[in-house]
C-alpha positions in Angstrom: 17.3 -1.7 14.1 20.0 -3.3 12.0 18.1 -6.7 11.9 15.0 -5.0 10.6 16.7 -2.9 8.0 18.6 -5.9 6.8 15.3 -7.7 6.3 14.0 -5.1 3.9 14.9 -6.2 0.4 16.0 -2.7 -0.7 18.8 -2.7 1.9 19.8 -6.4 1.8 22.8 -5.7 -0.5 24.3 -2.8 1.4 27.8 -3.1 2.7 28.3 -3.0 6.5 29.7 0.5 6.2 26.7 1.8 4.2 24.3 0.0 6.6 25.8 1.7 9.6 25.5 5.0 7.7 21.9 4.2 7.0 21.2 3.5 10.6 22.5 6.9 11.6 20.2 8.6 9.1 16.9 6.8 10.1 14.4 8.6 12.3 12.0 6.3 14.0 8.6 7.5 15.1 5.5 6.0 16.8 2.0 6.8 15.3 -1.3 6.1 16.9 -4.2 4.4 15.0 -5.9 7.0 12.7 -3.1 9.5 13.1 -2.2 11.4 9.9 1.4 11.1 8.8 1.2 13.8 6.1 -1.5 15.5 4.0 -1.8 15.5 0.3 0.0 18.6 -1.0 2.4 18.9 1.9 6.0 19.4 0.8 7.7 16.0 0.3 10.7 15.8 2.5 11.2 12.1 3.3 10.5 8.5 2.3 9.0 6.1 4.9 9.3 2.4 5.7 6.7 0.6 7.8 8.2 -1.1 10.8 4.9 -2.1 12.4 1.3 -1.4 11.8 -0.4 -0.6 8.5 -0.7 2.6 6.5 -3.4 3.8 4.1 -2.7 6.3 1.2 -5.8 8.2 0.1 -6.3 10.6 -2.8 -9.0 13.2 -2.7 -11.0 14.5 -5.6 -12.2 18.1 -6.1 -15.7 17.1 -5.1 -14.6 15.7 -1.8 -14.6 12.0 -2.6 -11.7 9.8 -1.4 -9.9 7.0 -3.3 -7.7 4.5 -1.4 -4.6 4.1 -3.5 -2.7 1.6 -1.4 -2.3 0.0 2.0 1.3 -0.5 3.1 2.4 -3.2 5.5 5.6 -3.9 7.6 8.7 -3.8 5.4 7.0 -1.6 2.7 8.3 1.7 1.4 6.1 4.6 0.6 6.2 8.3 -0.3 9.1 7.7 -2.6 7.7 9.9 -5.4 9.5 13.0 -4.1 13.0 11.7 -4.6 15.3 13.9 -6.7 12.6 16.6 -7.0 13.2 19.4 -4.5 9.7 21.0 -5.3 7.7 17.7 -5.0 4.6 17.5 -2.8 3.0 14.3 -1.3 0.4 13.1 -3.8 -1.9 11.5 -1.2 -2.9 11.8 2.5 -1.4 9.0 4.6 -2.9 7.7 7.8 -2.1 4.9 10.2 -4.9 2.3 10.2 -3.1 0.3 12.9 -0.8 1.9 15.4 2.9 1.2 14.9 6.3 2.5 14.1 7.5 4.1 10.9 11.1 4.8 9.8 11.6 8.1 8.1 14.6 8.9 5.9 15.1 12.4 4.6 15.4 12.8 0.9 18.8 14.5 1.1 20.2 11.7 3.2 18.8 8.9 1.0 19.9 10.6 -2.2 23.4 10.8 -0.8 23.4 7.1 0.0 21.9 6.2 -3.4 24.9 7.9 -5.1 27.3 5.7 -3.1 25.4 2.5 -3.6 24.2 1.9 -7.2 22.5 -1.4 -6.3 20.3 0.4 -3.8 19.4 3.0 -6.5 18.4 0.2 -8.9 16.2 -1.4 -6.2 14.4 2.0 -5.5 13.9 2.6 -9.2 12.5 -1.0 -9.6 10.0 -0.3 -6.9 9.0 3.0 -8.4 8.5 1.3 -11.8 6.4 -1.4 -10.2 4.2 1.2 -8.4 3.6 2.9 -11.8 2.5 -0.3 -13.4 0.2 -1.0 -10.5 -1.4 2.4 -10.8 -1.9 1.9 -14.5 -3.5 -1.5 -13.8 -5.9 0.1 -11.3 -7.0 2.7 -13.8 -7.4 0.0 -16.5 -9.6 -2.1 -14.1 -11.9 0.7 -13.4 -12.2 1.7 -17.0 -12.7 -1.8 -18.5 -14.4 -3.9 -15.9 -16.9 -1.6 -14.2 -17.7 -1.7 -10.5 -18.0 -5.5 -10.2 -14.8 -6.3 -12.1 -12.7 -3.6 -10.5 -13.9 -4.7 -7.1 -12.9 -8.3 -7.9 -9.5 -7.0 -9.1 -9.1 -5.1 -5.9 -9.8 -8.2 -3.8 -7.2 -10.1 -5.8 -4.7 -7.4 -5.3 -5.3 -7.2 -1.6 -5.1 -10.9 -1.4 -1.7 -10.8 -3.1 -0.4 -8.1 -0.8 -2.1 -8.9 2.5 -3.5 -12.5 2.1 -2.9 -15.5 4.3 -3.5 -19.0 3.0 -6.0 -21.0 5.2 -7.7 -24.3 4.8 -10.8 -22.4 3.7 -9.1 -20.1 1.2 -7.2 -16.8 1.1 -7.9 -14.5 4.1 -7.3 -10.8 3.4 -5.8 -9.8 6.7 -7.4 -6.4 6.9 -10.4 -5.2 8.7 -12.2 -3.0 6.1 -15.8 -1.7 6.2 -17.9 -1.7 3.1 -17.4 2.0 2.8 -13.6 1.7 3.0 -13.7 -1.0 0.4 -15.7 1.3 -1.8 -12.9 3.9 -1.7 -10.7 1.6 -3.7 -13.0 1.8 -6.8 -15.1 4.9 -6.2 -18.2 3.0 -5.2 -20.8 3.7 -2.5 -21.2 1.5 0.6 -24.5 0.3 -0.8 -22.9 -0.8 -4.1 -20.2 -2.7 -2.3 -22.7 -4.3 0.0 -24.7 -5.6 -3.1 -21.5 -6.9 -4.8 -20.3 -8.7 -1.6 -23.7 -10.3 -1.1 -23.8 -11.5 -4.8 -20.3 -13.0 -4.4 -21.2 -14.6 -1.1 -24.3 -16.2 -2.8 -22.0 -17.8 -5.4 -19.7 -19.1 -2.6 -16.8 -17.1 -4.1 -16.1 -15.1 -0.9 -17.3 -15.0 2.7 -16.7 -12.5 5.5 -15.1 -13.5 8.8 -14.9 -10.8 11.6 -14.8 -7.9 9.1 -12.2 -9.7 7.0 -12.9 -11.1 3.5 -12.1 -14.7 2.8 -11.6 -15.6 -0.9 -13.0 -19.2 -1.2 -12.8 -19.5 -4.9 -9.9 -17.5 -6.5 -10.4 -18.9 -9.9 -14.1 -17.9 -10.0 -13.2 -14.4 -8.8 -10.7 -14.1 -11.7 -13.4 -14.9 -14.3 -14.9 -11.5 -13.7 -11.8 -10.0 -15.2 -12.1 -11.8 -18.5 
């Protein structure tokens, strides 16, 4: 446990004493594929770190549509929005898309540790600030670029977060159906299918075993100009 916690950037600067205190606070749980961790609107009681597997955060609209906000990978923090707010609720439903282990840290415990370690508090606030900027960028992409541009922006963001460089290009290491990809930008499966086919014809992307390979990153970026 200590080795994993030390590998997470937020905790890298903790003193040995505070690290030991953190270990005693952590609750580790195993979740199966497709298991729901919490629902949108549930009382926010903890923050989570992904130890293994991947997690999807989905926001629902009043008319029943779903929008994928983020996919979190090992080492990532999520559900941090409820910190320092005793009445907060989780803003999205969170589901395991790959089975794995999550580390849960109750808000009261983390807040107590943050008061003792200003460097850790700064790290958490930096993450929250970055998440806010990313959310604003997503809204900008949808508003300015339309379906094609916002889809290309989504691919670039997924490549940055989950990409693996290969001799053919950047492989987005996630198995996502066209319907799932559509939830990132509010598009139907049919719309995503057309966009993917158009990008494939231009040799900008290809699909390998349900994973998207970005063959020409520069050309993909031109759709955002």
